[in-house]
C-alpha positions as CSV (number, residue, x, y, z in Angstrom):
1,M,-18.5,12.3,-65.2
2,L,-21.9,13.8,-66.2
3,P,-22.3,14.8,-69.9
4,T,-22.3,18.5,-70.8
5,R,-25.2,20.1,-72.7
6,L,-23.3,19.8,-76.0
7,E,-22.7,16.1,-75.4
8,E,-26.3,15.2,-74.5
9,G,-27.9,12.7,-77.0
10,K,-24.5,11.8,-78.6
11,D,-22.9,8.5,-78.8
12,P,-20.6,7.7,-75.9
13,A,-17.7,7.0,-78.3
14,A,-18.1,10.4,-80.0
15,I,-18.2,12.0,-76.6
16,A,-14.9,10.4,-75.6
17,T,-13.3,11.6,-78.9
18,L,-14.6,15.1,-78.4
19,R,-13.1,15.2,-74.9
20,V,-9.7,14.0,-76.1
21,T,-9.7,16.6,-78.8
22,H,-10.4,19.4,-76.3
23,T,-7.7,18.1,-74.0
24,R,-5.1,18.2,-76.8
25,Q,-6.1,21.7,-78.0
26,F,-5.6,23.4,-74.7
27,P,-1.8,22.9,-74.3
28,L,-1.3,23.6,-78.0
29,R,-3.1,27.0,-77.6
30,L,-1.0,27.7,-74.5
31,L,2.2,27.0,-76.4
32,Q,1.1,29.2,-79.2
33,F,0.4,32.1,-76.8
34,F,3.8,31.6,-75.1
35,L,5.6,31.7,-78.4
36,L,3.7,34.8,-79.5
37,F,4.6,36.6,-76.2
38,L,8.3,35.5,-76.6
39,I,8.5,36.9,-80.1
40,I,7.0,40.2,-79.1
41,G,9.4,40.5,-76.1
42,I,12.5,39.7,-78.2
43,G,11.3,42.1,-80.9
44,G,10.7,44.9,-78.4
45,S,14.2,44.3,-76.9
46,F,15.9,44.6,-80.2
47,L,13.9,47.7,-81.1
48,S,14.8,49.3,-77.7
49,M,18.5,48.6,-78.2
50,Y,18.4,50.0,-81.7
51,M,16.7,53.2,-80.6
52,I,19.1,53.7,-77.7
53,R,22.2,53.1,-79.8
54,H,21.2,55.3,-82.7
55,F,19.0,57.9,-81.2
56,G,19.9,57.9,-77.5
57,I,16.2,57.4,-76.6
58,Y,15.4,55.8,-73.3
59,N,12.1,54.6,-71.9
60,V,10.4,57.9,-71.2
61,A,7.9,56.5,-68.9
62,F,10.6,54.8,-66.8
63,V,12.7,58.0,-66.6
64,Q,9.8,60.1,-65.6
65,S,8.5,57.7,-63.0
66,S,12.0,57.3,-61.4
67,S,14.1,60.4,-61.9
68,S,16.5,59.3,-59.2
69,R,17.6,56.2,-61.2
70,K,20.2,56.3,-64.0
71,P,19.8,54.2,-67.2
72,C,22.3,51.4,-67.3
73,F,23.4,52.5,-70.8
74,Q,24.7,55.9,-69.6
75,R,28.3,55.1,-70.3
76,P,29.9,58.5,-69.6
77,A,28.9,58.3,-66.0
78,V,30.8,54.9,-65.7
79,V,34.0,56.3,-67.3
80,E,33.8,59.4,-65.1
81,N,34.1,57.3,-62.0
82,W,37.6,56.3,-63.1
83,F,39.0,59.8,-63.6
84,K,36.9,62.2,-61.5
85,A,39.0,63.9,-58.8
86,P,38.1,63.1,-55.2
87,S,35.6,65.6,-53.9
88,S,37.5,65.7,-50.6
89,L,41.2,65.1,-49.8
90,L,40.3,63.5,-46.5
91,H,40.2,59.7,-46.5
92,S,40.8,56.8,-44.1
93,M,43.2,54.8,-46.4
94,S,46.5,53.6,-44.9
95,D,49.7,54.4,-46.8
96,V,49.7,50.8,-48.2
97,E,46.2,51.2,-49.5
98,L,46.8,54.7,-50.8
99,F,50.0,53.8,-52.7
100,W,48.3,50.7,-54.2
101,R,45.4,52.8,-55.4
102,A,47.6,55.6,-56.7
103,S,49.8,53.1,-58.7
104,F,46.9,52.4,-61.1
105,V,48.1,53.2,-64.6
106,P,46.1,53.2,-67.9
107,R,47.7,51.0,-70.5
108,I,46.2,53.0,-73.3
109,Q,47.7,56.5,-73.3
110,S,45.0,58.2,-75.3
111,Y,42.2,59.3,-73.0
112,P,38.5,58.6,-74.0
113,F,37.5,62.0,-72.6
114,K,38.7,65.6,-72.7
115,R,41.6,66.0,-70.3
116,T,43.2,69.3,-69.4
117,P,46.7,68.5,-67.8
118,K,47.3,70.2,-64.5
119,I,50.2,71.0,-62.3
120,A,50.0,69.5,-58.8
121,F,51.6,71.9,-56.3
122,M,52.6,69.9,-53.2
123,F,53.5,71.8,-50.1
124,L,55.5,69.9,-47.4
125,T,55.3,72.0,-44.3
126,K,55.2,71.7,-40.5
127,G,52.2,74.1,-40.1
128,P,51.3,77.5,-41.5
129,L,52.0,78.7,-45.0
130,P,53.3,82.3,-44.4
131,M,53.8,82.9,-48.2
132,A,50.1,81.9,-48.9
133,P,49.1,85.5,-49.9
134,L,51.8,85.5,-52.6
135,W,50.8,82.1,-53.8
136,E,47.1,83.3,-54.0
137,R,48.2,86.0,-56.4
138,F,50.2,83.4,-58.4
139,F,47.3,81.0,-58.8
140,K,44.6,83.6,-59.5
141,G,42.8,83.2,-62.9
142,H,44.3,79.7,-63.6
143,E,41.8,77.6,-61.6
144,K,41.6,74.8,-64.2
145,L,45.3,74.3,-64.6
146,Y,46.5,73.4,-61.1
147,S,45.8,71.4,-57.9
148,I,47.1,72.0,-54.4
149,Y,48.1,69.5,-51.7
150,V,49.4,70.3,-48.3
151,H,51.2,67.9,-45.9
152,S,51.6,69.3,-42.5
153,L,52.0,68.0,-38.9
154,P,48.9,66.0,-38.0
155,S,48.4,68.2,-35.0
156,Y,48.1,71.4,-37.1
157,N,44.7,72.6,-38.0
158,A,44.6,75.0,-41.0
159,D,42.3,77.9,-40.8
160,F,42.2,79.1,-44.4
161,P,38.9,80.8,-45.3
162,P,36.6,79.2,-48.0
163,S,37.8,81.8,-50.5
164,S,41.4,80.7,-50.2
165,V,43.0,78.3,-52.8
166,F,44.4,76.4,-49.8
167,Y,41.0,75.8,-48.2
168,R,40.6,72.1,-47.3
169,R,43.6,71.1,-49.3
170,Q,45.3,69.3,-46.4
171,I,45.9,65.6,-46.9
172,P,45.9,62.9,-44.2
173,S,49.4,63.4,-42.8
174,Q,52.0,61.9,-40.4
175,V,55.0,63.3,-38.6
176,A,58.0,63.9,-41.0
177,E,61.5,64.3,-39.5
178,W,64.4,65.9,-41.3
179,G,66.9,63.4,-42.7
180,M,64.6,60.4,-41.8
181,M,62.7,58.1,-44.2
182,S,59.5,59.6,-42.7
183,M,60.4,62.7,-44.8
184,C,60.3,60.7,-48.0
185,D,57.2,58.9,-46.8
186,A,55.5,62.4,-46.6
187,E,56.7,63.2,-50.2
188,R,55.3,59.9,-51.5
189,R,52.1,60.5,-49.6
190,L,51.7,63.9,-51.4
191,L,52.5,62.2,-54.7
192,A,50.0,59.4,-54.1
193,N,47.1,61.8,-53.2
194,A,47.9,63.9,-56.2
195,L,47.9,60.9,-58.5
196,L,44.3,60.2,-57.5
197,D,43.3,63.1,-59.8
198,I,44.1,61.7,-63.3
199,S,44.3,65.3,-64.7
200,N,47.5,66.0,-62.7
201,E,50.4,65.6,-65.1
202,W,53.3,67.4,-63.4
203,F,54.1,67.4,-59.7
204,V,56.1,70.1,-57.9
205,L,57.4,69.7,-54.4
206,L,57.6,72.9,-52.4
207,S,58.1,74.0,-48.8
208,E,56.4,76.7,-46.7
209,A,59.6,78.8,-47.4
210,C,59.3,78.6,-51.2
211,I,58.0,81.3,-53.5
212,P,57.4,81.5,-57.3
213,I,59.8,83.8,-59.2
214,Q,57.9,83.5,-62.5
215,N,54.2,84.0,-63.2
216,F,51.9,81.0,-63.6
217,S,51.7,81.2,-67.4
218,I,55.5,80.9,-67.7
219,V,55.6,78.1,-65.2
220,Y,52.9,76.1,-67.0
221,R,54.4,76.6,-70.4
222,Y,57.9,75.7,-69.1
223,L,56.7,72.4,-67.5
224,S,54.3,71.3,-70.2
225,R,56.8,71.8,-73.0
226,S,59.7,70.1,-71.3
227,R,60.7,66.6,-72.4
228,Y,62.4,66.0,-69.1
229,S,61.6,66.0,-65.4
230,F,63.6,68.3,-63.1
231,M,65.4,66.4,-60.4
232,G,69.1,66.7,-59.7
233,A,70.9,63.4,-59.6
234,V,74.7,64.0,-59.3
235,D,77.5,61.5,-58.8
236,E,79.2,63.5,-56.2
237,L,82.7,62.5,-55.0
238,G,83.8,63.0,-51.4
239,P,82.3,62.3,-48.0
240,Y,78.9,64.0,-48.7
241,G,78.3,62.1,-51.9
242,R,79.8,58.7,-52.5
243,G,81.0,58.7,-48.9
244,R,77.4,58.1,-47.8
245,Y,77.0,54.9,-49.8
246,E,76.7,51.7,-47.9
247,E,77.9,48.4,-49.3
248,N,74.9,46.6,-47.8
249,M,72.7,48.3,-50.4
250,K,74.0,45.8,-53.0
251,P,72.8,44.2,-55.3
252,E,69.9,46.6,-55.8
253,I,72.1,49.7,-55.5
254,N,75.8,49.7,-56.5
255,L,78.2,52.5,-55.8
256,S,78.1,53.5,-59.5
257,D,74.3,54.0,-59.2
258,W,74.5,56.3,-56.1
259,R,73.3,59.8,-56.7
260,K,72.7,63.0,-54.7
261,G,70.4,65.9,-55.4
262,S,68.0,68.6,-54.0
263,Q,65.0,67.4,-52.1
264,W,62.8,69.9,-54.1
265,F,61.8,68.5,-57.5
266,E,59.4,68.6,-60.4
267,I,58.5,65.3,-62.1
268,N,55.9,64.1,-64.6
269,R,53.2,61.5,-63.9
270,E,55.2,58.5,-65.1
271,L,58.0,59.2,-62.6
272,A,55.5,60.0,-59.8
273,V,54.0,56.5,-60.2
274,R,57.4,54.9,-60.2
275,I,58.2,56.6,-56.8
276,V,54.9,55.6,-55.3
277,E,55.0,52.0,-56.4
278,D,58.6,51.3,-55.4
279,R,59.2,48.4,-53.1
280,T,62.7,47.6,-54.3
281,Y,64.9,50.5,-53.2
282,Y,62.8,51.7,-50.2
283,P,63.9,49.0,-47.8
284,K,67.6,49.4,-48.6
285,L,67.5,53.2,-48.1
286,K,65.4,53.0,-45.0
287,E,67.8,50.6,-43.3
288,F,71.2,51.9,-44.4
289,C,70.8,55.6,-45.2
290,V,70.3,57.1,-41.7
291,P,71.0,60.6,-40.2
292,H,74.5,61.8,-39.3
293,K,75.9,59.4,-41.9
294,C,73.4,59.7,-44.8
295,Y,70.3,61.9,-45.4
296,V,67.8,59.9,-47.3
297,D,65.8,62.8,-48.9
298,E,68.9,63.7,-50.8
299,H,69.5,60.2,-52.2
300,Y,66.4,58.0,-52.4
301,F,64.5,59.3,-55.4
302,Q,67.6,60.6,-57.1
303,T,69.3,57.2,-57.0
304,M,66.2,55.2,-57.9
305,L,65.3,57.3,-60.9
306,N,68.9,57.4,-62.0
307,I,68.8,53.5,-62.1
308,N,65.4,53.2,-63.8
309,T,64.8,56.3,-66.0
310,P,68.0,58.4,-66.3
311,H,67.0,59.4,-69.8
312,L,63.9,61.2,-68.4
313,L,65.8,63.5,-66.0
314,A,67.1,67.0,-66.7
315,N,69.4,66.4,-63.8
316,R,68.8,69.8,-62.2
317,S,66.3,71.5,-59.9
318,L,63.9,74.3,-60.8
319,T,64.2,75.8,-57.2
320,Y,66.9,78.3,-56.6
321,V,68.8,78.1,-53.3
322,D,71.9,79.9,-52.0
323,W,74.5,77.7,-50.3
324,S,77.2,80.4,-50.3
325,R,76.8,81.1,-46.6
326,G,77.9,77.6,-45.6
327,G,76.3,75.2,-43.2
328,A,73.9,72.3,-43.4
329,H,71.1,74.5,-44.7
330,P,70.9,77.1,-47.4
331,A,70.6,80.9,-46.8
332,T,67.3,82.3,-45.4
333,F,66.2,85.6,-46.9
334,G,64.4,88.2,-44.8
335,K,62.7,91.5,-45.6
336,N,66.0,93.4,-45.9
337,D,67.1,91.1,-48.7
338,I,64.0,91.7,-50.8
339,K,65.1,94.3,-53.4
340,E,65.0,94.5,-57.1
341,E,68.8,93.8,-57.3
342,F,68.2,90.5,-55.4
343,F,65.8,89.2,-58.0
344,K,67.9,90.5,-60.9
345,K,70.8,88.4,-59.5
346,I,68.6,85.3,-59.6
347,L,66.8,85.9,-62.8
348,Q,69.4,87.6,-65.0
349,D,72.8,86.6,-63.6
350,Q,72.2,82.9,-63.3
351,K,74.4,80.5,-65.2
352,T,73.1,79.1,-68.5
353,C,71.4,75.7,-68.2
354,L,69.9,73.3,-70.7
355,Y,66.2,73.1,-71.6
356,N,65.2,70.3,-74.0
357,N,68.9,70.0,-74.7
358,Q,69.2,73.7,-75.8
359,P,70.9,76.4,-73.8
360,T,68.6,78.8,-71.9
361,S,68.9,81.5,-69.3
362,L,65.6,80.7,-67.7
363,C,66.7,78.0,-65.2
364,F,64.6,78.6,-62.1
365,L,60.9,78.9,-61.5
366,F,60.9,78.9,-57.7
367,A,63.2,80.0,-54.9
368,R,63.8,79.3,-51.2
369,K,64.2,80.0,-48.2
370,F,62.2,83.1,-47.3
371,S,61.3,84.0,-43.8
372,P,57.7,85.2,-42.9
373,N,58.8,88.8,-42.4
374,A,59.8,88.9,-46.1
375,L,56.1,88.6,-47.2
376,G,55.3,92.3,-47.2
377,A,58.3,93.3,-49.4
378,L,57.6,90.4,-51.7
379,L,54.0,91.5,-52.3
380,D,55.2,95.0,-53.1
381,L,57.7,93.9,-55.6
382,A,55.9,90.9,-57.1
383,P,53.9,92.8,-59.8
384,K,56.9,94.7,-61.1
385,V,59.7,92.2,-60.7
386,L,58.0,88.8,-60.9
387,G,55.0,89.6,-63.0
388,I,52.7,88.3,-60.3
389,G,49.6,90.1,-59.3
390,N,49.5,92.6,-62.2
């Protein structure tokens, strides 16, 4: 190696020493530079986290240069993903996937966000909703306090206008046959879709022939203040009650557990989850409660909840029906029945019932069955008699 200009004229031993010194100084300076860079980086990171935690300040240059990106510390957006209601009711989930998703339950009951409890109105229908105009009046002005779900035949295409509360409120549906387990499947499907919105706290099952007989404010107050859910679960003697029990349902269901009640119910979120997640009683009822001997929609939920949570049931329905005319189905009311006296009989002359263990004369919030030709008369009387549409 040729000597450099600084090394010219120097003793060879000195030159060797100088070269060794330079060789050792280079990695030492590199290490010092690396340590300085590391200290600056760590200090900057701690400073950034301090500013974000205490002042909510993000890297302005980063935010401005990439407005489409969200800072990773934006916690509310992460929480929102867990409770935000689906933007569309249409999905491709199977019932197994849907029920699994709907059965998610927070273990901490206090919510880390503002939650306004809503009523989920679930309509189980073959097709059209002839009473829709009356329901439109009922819901008007209470948009943040309710949700609507409609289960119809898969072949039915609803044509509600965008201004309607029923617009695009149809859920993915399947055929439901009277007296068959497919009817309970439809009800569970409604509950499961409604459970996807964590704001839904109360769940009301209705048919296309149901109407409200109280205004929305009374209904909301009645449900929100009740300590119980409204499902009839009666131990009925005779061929239409205990006579429908099948010994093969043991050991999951004993004769002493067997109950009967109305298909039309109102339940809270806890009971809705229990119905959706059930895999214990469903197989027994599906196999042994079959038409002409047993009608599963009158026994399945009633028996299951009587076994698991009898202390949460008011043991009555909120939907008025008239069985006085006899037959397998209740009376149907047409336009000639819709008079003030008719509603006075329902609203004033009904028997006293219990509400939160106290006697009350307000026992029904809904009624059925009403034929389509009754709509005009109902709309005329609703403001005066029902307090709907004032």
